[in-house]
C-alpha positions in Angstrom: 19.8 9.9 -43.7 20.3 7.1 -41.1 17.1 6.1 -39.3 16.9 6.0 -35.6 16.4 2.4 -34.4 12.7 1.6 -33.7 13.1 0.8 -30.0 14.9 4.1 -29.4 12.2 6.0 -31.2 9.5 4.2 -29.1 11.4 4.9 -25.8 12.0 8.5 -26.6 8.4 9.1 -27.4 7.4 7.3 -24.2 9.7 9.4 -22.1 8.2 12.6 -23.4 4.9 11.9 -21.7 6.0 9.6 -18.9 8.8 11.8 -17.5 6.6 14.7 -16.5 4.3 12.4 -14.5 6.9 11.5 -11.9 10.1 13.1 -13.2 11.7 9.7 -13.6 13.5 7.9 -16.4 12.5 4.4 -17.4 15.6 2.2 -17.9 16.2 0.4 -21.2 15.6 -3.2 -20.4 17.5 -4.9 -23.2 20.6 -2.8 -23.0 23.3 -5.2 -24.3 26.1 -3.6 -22.3 24.2 -3.5 -19.1 23.0 -7.0 -19.6 26.5 -8.3 -20.2 27.8 -6.8 -16.9 24.7 -7.9 -15.0 25.1 -11.6 -15.8 27.6 -13.8 -14.1 29.2 -16.4 -16.5 28.9 -20.2 -16.2 31.5 -21.9 -14.0 33.0 -23.9 -16.9 35.8 -22.3 -18.9 34.8 -21.7 -22.5 31.0 -22.0 -21.8 29.1 -19.2 -23.4 25.5 -17.9 -23.3 24.8 -15.4 -26.0 21.4 -13.5 -25.7 19.4 -12.1 -28.6 20.2 -8.7 -29.9 18.4 -5.5 -28.9 17.0 -5.3 -32.4 15.4 -8.8 -32.0 14.0 -8.0 -28.6 12.4 -4.7 -29.6 10.8 -6.2 -32.7 8.7 -8.3 -30.4 5.2 -7.0 -29.8 4.3 -5.1 -26.6 1.9 -7.3 -24.6 -1.7 -6.2 -24.5 -3.1 -6.9 -21.1 -6.8 -7.7 -20.7 -8.9 -7.7 -17.6 -8.3 -10.8 -15.5 -11.0 -12.8 -13.6 -10.4 -15.2 -10.7 -10.2 -19.0 -10.8 -12.4 -20.5 -8.2 -12.0 -23.9 -6.5 -14.6 -26.2 -8.0 -16.9 -26.0 -4.9 -16.7 -22.2 -4.7 -17.3 -21.2 -8.3 -20.5 -19.2 -8.6 -23.3 -20.7 -10.7 -23.2 -19.6 -14.3 -19.7 -18.1 -13.9 -18.2 -19.3 -17.1 -21.2 -18.5 -19.1 -21.2 -14.9 -17.8 -17.5 -14.5 -18.7 -18.1 -15.8 -22.2 -20.6 -13.0 -22.7 -18.2 -10.4 -21.4 -16.6 -7.9 -23.7 -12.8 -7.8 -23.6 -11.3 -4.9 -21.6 -7.7 -3.6 -21.9 -6.5 -2.8 -18.4 -3.0 -1.5 -18.6 -3.1 2.2 -19.5 0.3 3.9 -19.1 -1.2 7.4 -19.5 -2.9 6.9 -16.1 0.3 6.3 -14.2 0.6 9.7 -12.5 1.3 8.8 -8.9 3.5 6.3 -7.1 0.4 4.4 -5.9 -0.8 4.1 -9.5 2.5 2.7 -10.6 2.5 0.1 -7.8 -1.1 -0.9 -8.6 -0.3 -1.3 -12.3 2.8 -3.3 -11.4 0.7 -5.7 -9.3 -1.4 -6.3 -12.4 1.8 -7.1 -14.4 2.9 -9.4 -11.5 -0.4 -11.3 -11.8 -0.8 -11.2 -15.6 -0.1 -14.5 -17.4 2.3 -14.9 -20.4 0.5 -18.2 -21.5 -3.1 -18.7 -22.4 -4.5 -22.2 -22.3 -7.9 -23.5 -23.5 -10.4 -23.4 -20.6 -10.9 -27.2 -21.0 -7.7 -27.7 -19.1 -9.0 -26.0 -15.9 -10.4 -29.3 -14.3 -7.0 -30.9 -14.7 -5.2 -27.9 -13.1 -7.6 -27.9 -10.2 -7.1 -31.6 -9.7 -3.3 -31.1 -9.5 -3.7 -28.4 -6.9 -6.1 -30.4 -4.8 -3.9 -33.6 -5.0 -0.9 -31.6 -3.8 -2.8 -30.3 -0.8 -2.7 -26.6 -2.0 -5.6 -24.8 -0.3 -7.6 -22.2 -2.0 -7.5 -18.6 -0.6 -10.1 -17.6 2.0 -12.3 -16.3 -0.8 -12.3 -19.7 -2.5 -10.0 -18.7 -5.4 -6.6 -20.0 -6.6 -4.6 -16.8 -7.1 -1.8 -18.7 -8.8 -4.1 -19.0 -11.8 -6.4 -16.5 -13.6 -9.0 -16.3 -16.4 -8.7 -13.9 -19.3 -11.3 -12.9 -21.9 -9.2 -11.8 -25.0 -12.2 -11.6 -27.2 -16.0 -12.0 -26.6 -17.0 -15.6 -26.4 -13.5 -16.9 -25.6 -12.5 -17.6 -22.0 -8.8 -18.6 -21.5 -7.0 -20.1 -18.6 -4.1 -17.8 -17.8 -0.9 -19.4 -16.6 2.8 -18.6 -16.0 2.6 -15.2 -14.4 5.1 -14.1 -11.8 2.3 -14.8 -9.3 2.1 -18.4 -10.4 5.2 -19.3 -8.4 5.4 -16.3 -6.1 2.0 -16.5 -4.3 1.9 -18.4 -1.0 -1.3 -19.7 0.4 -1.1 -20.3 4.1 -3.0 -23.2 5.7 -5.7 -20.7 6.9 -6.2 -19.4 3.3 -4.2 -16.2 3.9 -2.4 -15.0 0.7 1.2 -13.7 0.8 2.0 -12.1 -2.6 5.7 -12.3 -3.6 6.5 -15.0 -1.1 8.0 -18.5 -1.8 4.9 -19.9 -3.6 2.9 -23.0 -2.9 2.7 -24.4 -6.4 3.0 -28.1 -7.4 5.8 -28.7 -9.9 3.5 -31.1 -11.7 1.4 -28.0 -12.7 4.3 -26.9 -14.8 3.7 -29.8 -17.1 5.5 -30.9 -20.2 2.6 -31.9 -22.5 0.4 -35.0 -23.0 2.7 -37.4 -24.7 6.2 -38.8 -24.2 7.9 -37.3 -27.2 6.7 -33.8 -26.4 7.7 -34.2 -22.7 11.2 -35.3 -23.7 11.7 -32.4 -26.1 10.3 -30.0 -23.6 12.6 -31.3 -20.8 15.7 -31.0 -23.0 14.8 -27.5 -24.0 14.3 -26.4 -20.4 17.3 -28.3 -18.9 20.0 -29.3 -21.4 23.5 -28.1 -20.5 25.6 -28.4 -23.7 29.0 -27.9 -22.0 28.6 -31.0 -19.9 30.2 -34.1 -21.3 27.6 -36.2 -19.5 24.4 -34.2 -19.4 21.9 -35.6 -16.8 18.9 -34.6 -18.9 19.9 -37.3 -21.5 18.2 -39.7 -19.2 14.8 -38.6 -20.5 15.5 -40.4 -23.8 14.6 -43.7 -22.1 11.8 -42.3 -19.8 8.1 -42.3 -20.4 5.7 -39.4 -19.8 4.5 -41.2 -16.6 8.0 -41.6 -15.3 8.8 -37.9 -16.0 5.6 -36.8 -14.3 6.3 -39.1 -11.3 9.5 -37.2 -10.7 7.7 -33.9 -10.8 4.9 -35.1 -8.6 7.4 -36.0 -5.9 8.7 -32.4 -5.6 7.1 -30.6 -2.6 5.3 -27.4 -2.9 7.6 -24.4 -2.6 10.1 -26.1 -4.9 10.1 -26.4 -8.7 12.2 -27.6 -11.6 12.3 -24.2 -13.2 13.8 -23.7 -16.6 17.6 -23.6 -16.6 17.9 -25.8 -13.5 17.3 -29.6 -13.6 14.5 -32.1 -13.8 16.4 -34.2 -11.3 17.5 -31.4 -8.9 14.8 -28.8 -8.5 15.2 -25.4 -6.8 13.5 -23.7 -3.9 11.2 -20.8 -5.1 12.8 -17.6 -3.7 10.9 -15.1 -1.6 10.6 -11.7 -3.5 9.7 -9.7 -0.4 12.6 -7.5 0.4 14.1 -7.9 -3.1 14.9 -4.2 -3.3 17.7 -4.8 -0.8 19.2 -7.9 -2.5 22.3 -7.4 -4.5 22.2 -10.7 -6.4 19.2 -12.5 -7.9 18.7 -16.3 -8.1 20.1 -18.8 -5.7 23.3 -18.9 -7.8 23.5 -15.1 -7.9 23.2 -15.3 -11.7 22.1 -11.6 -12.1 23.6 -8.7 -10.3 21.0 -6.3 -8.9 22.4 -2.8 -9.1 19.3 -0.9 -9.9 15.7 -1.1 -11.3 17.1 -1.8 -14.8 18.7 -5.0 -13.6 15.5 -6.1 -12.0 13.6 -5.4 -15.3 16.3 -7.4 -17.2 15.9 -10.3 -14.8 12.1 -10.3 -15.2 12.5 -10.3 -19.0 15.0 -13.2 -18.9 12.7 -15.3 -16.8 9.1 -14.3 -17.6 8.9 -12.5 -21.0 7.3 -14.9 -23.5 5.9 -18.4 -23.4 6.9 -20.8 -22.1 9.2 -18.7 -19.9 11.6 -15.9 -20.7 14.3 -14.5 -23.0 16.9 -17.0 -21.6 15.1 -19.7 -23.7 15.9 -17.7 -26.8 19.6 -17.5 -26.0 22.3 -19.4 -27.8 23.6 -21.6 -25.0 26.9 -23.2 -26.3 25.4 -23.6 -29.7 22.0 -24.8 -28.4 18.9 -22.6 -28.6 16.4 -24.0 -26.1 13.3 -22.5 -27.8 14.3 -24.1 -31.1 14.3 -27.5 -29.5 11.0 -27.7 -27.7 7.5 -29.0 -28.5 8.9 -31.4 -31.0 11.0 -28.8 -32.8 14.8 -29.5 -33.3 15.7 -26.8 -35.8 17.8 -24.9 -33.3 16.3 -21.7 -34.7 14.8 -18.6 -33.3 11.1 -17.9 -34.0 10.5 -14.6 -35.9 10.6 -11.8 -33.3 7.3 -10.4 -34.7 5.5 -13.6 -33.8 6.3 -13.1 -30.0 5.1 -10.7 -27.4 6.7 -9.4 -24.3 6.1 -7.0 -21.4 6.8 -3.4 -22.5 9.3 -1.2 -20.8 6.6 0.6 -19.0 5.0 -2.6 -17.8 8.4 -3.9 -16.5 9.1 -0.6 -14.8 5.7 -0.9 -13.1 6.4 -4.5 -12.1 9.7 -3.3 -10.5 7.8 -0.6 -8.6 5.4 -3.3 -7.2 8.2 -5.7 -6.2 10.1 -2.9 -4.5 6.9 -2.1 -2.5 6.4 -5.6 -1.1 6.4 -5.9 2.6 6.1 -9.0 4.8 2.8 -9.9 6.5 2.4 -9.2 10.2 4.6 -11.5 12.2 2.8 -13.4 14.9 6.2 -14.2 16.6 7.1 -11.4 19.0 10.1 -10.7 21.1 10.3 -12.6 24.4 12.9 -13.6 27.0 13.4 -16.8 24.9 14.0 -14.9 21.7 16.5 -12.7 23.5 18.4 -15.8 24.5 18.2 -16.9 20.8 19.6 -13.6 19.7 22.6 -14.1 22.0 23.1 -17.6 20.5 23.0 -16.0 17.1 25.7 -13.6 18.1 27.9 -16.2 19.9 27.8 -18.5 17.0 29.0 -15.8 14.6 25.9 -16.1 12.4 26.0 -12.4 11.7 29.1 -12.7 9.6 27.1 -14.0 6.6 23.6 -13.2 7.8 24.4 -9.6 8.8 21.7 -7.5 10.5 19.5 -5.6 9.6 19.0 -7.5 6.3 20.3 -10.7 7.8 22.4 -11.3 4.7 25.8 -10.0 3.8 24.6 -9.7 0.2 27.7 -11.7 -0.8 28.4 -14.8 -2.9 29.9 -17.9 -1.4 31.8 -20.4 -3.6 30.4 -23.9 -4.1 32.4 -27.0 -3.3 34.9 -27.6 -6.1 34.8 -24.2 -7.6 38.1 -22.2 -7.9 37.3 -18.5 -7.7 38.9 -16.6 -10.6 41.0 -13.7 -9.5 39.1 -11.4 -11.8 35.9 -12.2 -9.9 37.2 -10.9 -6.7 37.5 -7.4 -8.3 34.0 -7.4 -9.6 31.8 -9.4 -7.2 31.2 -9.4 -3.4 32.6 -12.8 -2.4 32.5 -14.4 1.0 35.5 -16.8 1.1 33.6 -19.3 3.3 32.6 -22.5 1.5 29.5 -23.8 3.3 29.5 -27.2 1.6 25.9 -27.5 0.4 25.1 -29.6 -2.7 26.9 -27.9 -5.6 24.7 -29.4 -8.4 22.6 -26.3 -9.1 25.5 -23.9 -9.5 28.0 -26.3 -11.1 25.9 -28.4 -13.5 23.0 -26.4 -14.7 22.5 -23.4 -17.1 21.9 -21.1 -14.1 25.2 -22.1 -12.7 27.9 -19.5 -11.7 30.1 -21.4 -9.3 28.5 -19.5 -6.4 25.5 -19.4 -4.1 24.2 -16.1 -2.8 24.0 -15.8 1.0 20.2 -15.8 1.6 18.4 -13.5 3.9 16.9 -14.9 7.1 14.1 -12.4 7.2 10.7 -13.9 6.8 11.8 -17.5 7.6 8.7 -17.8 9.8 6.4 -18.0 6.8 8.8 -19.8 4.4 9.8 -23.4 3.7 11.1 -25.8 2.6 14.7 -24.6 3.1 18.1 -24.9 1.3 18.5 -24.0 -2.3 16.8 -27.3 -3.3 14.3 -27.4 -0.5 15.7 -30.5 1.1 14.4 -29.7 4.6 10.9 -28.7 5.6 11.6 -26.7 8.8 14.2 -24.8 10.7 14.2 -27.6 13.3 15.2 -30.0 10.5 17.9 -27.6 9.3 19.6 -27.5 12.7 19.3 -31.3 13.2 22.8 -32.8 13.0 21.3 -36.1 11.9 20.8 -34.5 8.4 24.5 -35.0 7.7 24.1 -38.8 8.0 23.6 -40.9 4.8 20.7 -42.6 6.7 18.8 -39.3 7.0 15.4 -39.1 5.4 15.0 -35.6 4.0 11.8 -33.9 5.2 11.6 -31.7 2.0 12.7 -32.7 -1.4 14.2 -36.2 -1.1 15.9 -36.6 -4.5 15.3 -38.6 -7.6 14.3 -42.1 -6.5 16.0 -41.6 -3.1 14.5 -42.3 0.3 17.6 -41.7 2.4 20.5 -39.3 1.8 22.6 -36.8 3.7 21.7 -33.1 3.4 25.3 -31.9 3.5 26.8 -28.5 4.3 26.2 -25.5 6.5 27.5 -27.2 9.7 27.0 -23.9 11.7 24.6 -24.3 14.6 24.6 -28.0 14.6 26.7 -28.3 17.7 24.6 -26.2 20.1 22.5 -27.6 22.9 18.8 -28.4 22.5 17.9 -25.4 24.6 20.1 -23.1 22.5 18.5 -24.5 19.4 15.0 -23.8 20.6 16.0 -20.3 21.5 17.8 -19.6 18.3 14.8 -20.8 16.2 12.5 -18.7 18.2 14.6 -15.7 17.5 14.9 -16.4 13.8 11.1 -16.6 13.5 10.8 -13.0 14.7 12.8 -11.7 11.8 
C-alpha cells in the first residue's frame, strides 16, 4: 500500500484540530504549483530558478519557539540581567492548541514576526550595540533595541537572537516610538559577513551572485578586503539594506509592511504575486525560513546553489533537510494574520486648507493614474528601462505601460529581478524614508527637487558605491510644479 507523504499526513492531522477553532483552512506553504504561478521569472531569457521540492521542504524540522527577552541599550540594562537569564528555565511559547480566537492568532503571529531564525553567542552583543549606536539608531522609549532579542534555549545558555522579520521591519522614531512592520531603522553593517576576508567574500557571493550575467558585479569581491566590504555596508543609510538576492553595490529600500494585505505584488520588483494568504506564507518562507535567510538561498539559480557556496563552502550542494528548521504551517499562518492586522500609527498631519490645495495639485498632475486612491497605488507593475514586456505577461500580470525611468539595476541585474518595479503605495510616507527603491533620497522634498536629475546632484540618501555626486534619474512627474504647489503637494501626501 502506498504511504501518504509525511507533510500531507501532518497537515491533515493539524487541520482536524485547527479547523474547528475558527473554521478556516491553513494553506499549504510549499505547494509547488502555487509557488510556480506566484513567482515572476527573471528578465533574462533562459535564466531559471528552481526551488527545492515539497519533500525536501517538509523534511525540515518545525521550529521550536522559546520565550524571548529584550535586548537593552548598554546604559539601560538592569543590574544582574544576564545572570538572571542564565538561571532561567527555557519556556516554549508557541502553542497552536491555544489559537481559538482571532486575537490569539494575531498575538501568536506577532511572536513569529519577532522570533529570530539565527542564534548568536551572547559575546557578540557589545559589537551589535556598537554598530547600532554608531549608526545613530536610538533605542525605544523603554531602553530596548526591539530589532534584537535574547533567547534561552536551555538553562545556562543565553543566545543573541537575530534575523527575525522584526530585525528589518521595526522602525524606531527619533522620540523612541516603535512602529512595527514599518520600513525599519537597521544599519546594513549589522547584517555582517563574518570576521575574515575569505568568509566575507564567500558570503557575499552566496547572497548576491547572478549566474546568468556575463559580467557579474559581485566578482569584484575577489580583490576586496573585509575592511573594504564593510566600508561599503557602513555607507548604506538606515532604512536601506543589501538584502540577499539584491546587490552589495546597489542596496534596496526596506519595504513598509503596513497595509500589505492590500498589495497585489511583493518586493520592489514584484517578484511574488500576492493573491491570498498562501502567497504571503510562501513569500515569508522564501525570505526568512532558515539561517542565514530563506528558502531562496537553497534554490538552484542557473546551476548555482547559494547555500552551497557560503561560509567557505563551494560544494554547490544542499544541506540535509533534516539538519535545518523552518517555521511551521501554523506559525506562518499566524504570521500572516499578524501582518494583515497591521495598522499605521496615528498621523500627526491633519487636513488643512494647504493640504486641500495639495490634493488639487495631486489630481491636476494626474498622480492618481499610478497612485490610485484609496490605496494610493494602482497595484500594477511598471516596466524598467530597457525591458521589453513579453506578450504573455500582459495576459497574466497587471502592467502599467508607463516607464518611469528609475535606475533599472535592481530589477535587471539581480536575482530578485523581474524586469518590472511595482507601483508603490503613498500611504504612510510621513513616517517613511529614504525613498526610491534604493533609498537614494532622504525626504519627499528631495524627491520633488528637479536638481536630482543633474549629474552634479549629491544624493541625500544612499549615494552609491564610492560616489559623491550622481543623478537620481526617473519619475519626472511633479518636478515642473511651482514651489508653492510643491509645498502643498507634500503637505497632502503626508496626511495619507
